[in-house]
C-alpha positions as CSV (number, residue, x, y, z in Angstrom):
1,X,21.3,283.3,84.6
2,X,18.6,283.5,81.9
3,X,15.6,282.3,83.8
4,X,14.8,281.2,87.4
5,X,13.3,277.7,87.1
6,X,13.9,274.5,88.9
7,X,15.8,272.8,86.1
8,X,18.2,275.7,85.6
9,X,18.9,276.0,89.4
10,X,19.4,272.2,89.6
11,X,21.9,272.4,86.7
12,X,23.8,275.2,88.3
13,X,24.0,273.3,91.6
14,X,25.2,270.2,89.8
15,X,27.8,272.1,87.9
16,X,29.0,273.8,91.1
17,X,29.4,270.4,92.8
18,X,31.0,268.8,89.7
19,X,33.6,271.6,89.5
20,X,34.6,270.9,93.0
21,X,34.5,267.1,92.7
22,X,31.7,266.9,95.4
23,X,29.4,264.4,93.6
24,X,30.7,261.4,95.7
25,X,29.4,263.2,98.8
26,X,26.0,264.0,97.3
27,X,24.3,260.8,98.3
28,X,20.6,260.9,99.2
29,X,21.6,260.2,102.9
30,X,24.1,263.1,103.0
31,X,21.8,265.5,101.1
32,X,18.8,264.8,103.3
33,X,21.0,265.2,106.5
34,X,22.3,268.5,105.2
35,X,18.7,269.6,104.4
36,X,17.7,268.8,107.9
37,X,20.7,270.8,109.3
38,X,19.9,273.8,107.2
39,X,16.2,273.7,108.1
40,X,17.2,273.6,111.8
41,X,19.4,276.7,111.2
42,X,16.3,278.5,109.8
43,X,14.3,277.4,112.9
44,X,17.1,278.8,115.1
45,X,16.5,282.3,113.8
46,X,12.9,282.1,115.1
47,X,13.5,280.0,118.2
48,X,12.9,282.5,121.0
49,X,10.9,285.1,119.1
50,X,7.3,285.8,120.1
51,X,4.7,285.3,117.4
52,X,4.6,289.0,116.9
53,X,8.4,289.3,116.6
54,X,8.5,286.4,114.2
55,X,6.0,288.1,111.9
56,X,8.3,291.1,111.8
57,X,11.6,289.2,111.3
58,X,12.1,290.6,107.8
59,X,12.1,294.2,109.2
60,X,15.5,293.7,110.7
61,X,18.2,293.8,108.0
62,X,20.5,291.3,109.6
63,X,17.8,288.8,110.4
64,X,16.3,289.2,107.0
65,X,19.7,288.4,105.4
66,X,20.0,285.3,107.6
67,X,16.5,284.1,106.7
68,X,17.2,284.5,103.0
69,X,20.5,282.7,103.3
70,X,18.9,279.8,105.2
71,X,16.0,279.6,102.8
72,X,18.5,279.4,99.9
73,X,20.4,276.6,101.7
74,X,17.3,274.6,102.4
75,X,16.1,274.9,98.8
76,X,19.5,274.1,97.4
77,X,19.8,270.9,99.3
78,X,16.2,270.0,98.5
79,X,16.7,270.5,94.8
80,X,20.0,268.5,94.9
81,X,18.2,265.7,96.8
82,X,15.4,265.6,94.2
83,X,17.9,265.6,91.4
84,X,19.8,262.6,92.8
85,X,16.6,260.6,93.3
86,X,14.8,261.7,90.1
87,X,12.0,263.4,91.9
88,X,10.3,266.3,90.2
89,X,9.7,268.6,93.1
90,X,6.9,270.7,91.4
91,X,5.0,267.6,90.3
92,X,5.4,266.1,93.8
93,X,4.0,269.3,95.3
94,X,1.1,269.5,92.9
95,X,0.2,265.9,93.6
96,X,0.4,266.5,97.3
97,X,-1.9,269.5,97.1
98,X,-4.4,267.4,95.0
99,X,-4.4,264.7,97.7
100,X,-4.8,267.3,100.5
101,X,-7.7,269.0,98.7
102,X,-9.5,265.6,98.7
103,X,-8.4,264.7,102.2
104,X,-9.3,268.1,103.7
105,X,-12.3,269.5,101.8
106,X,-13.0,273.2,102.3
107,X,-15.9,274.0,104.5
108,X,-19.0,274.7,102.5
109,X,-18.3,271.9,100.0
110,X,-17.2,274.1,97.1
């Protein structure tokens, strides 16, 4: 892979799905459901940890591996979902941050 950027990753995901004839299953409904499942699998890793244990989760090699895998799964489904609906995820995030900065001004009025 030449460069890590959203468009390149989306293209790789689309190519992967196309090579396996999975596009018919990649509807917005199915992708958002899969995203929810993967996010829940990420939550499961932390479910019964104390706040202190959760802050140190990456110190355990097996848990760190699981966290990275679930983060990758969440991001993969989110990028595929955005691709199918024509949403630019970086532009959506930037716009949301702009709205939140207006909605929740920092103390001190800077």
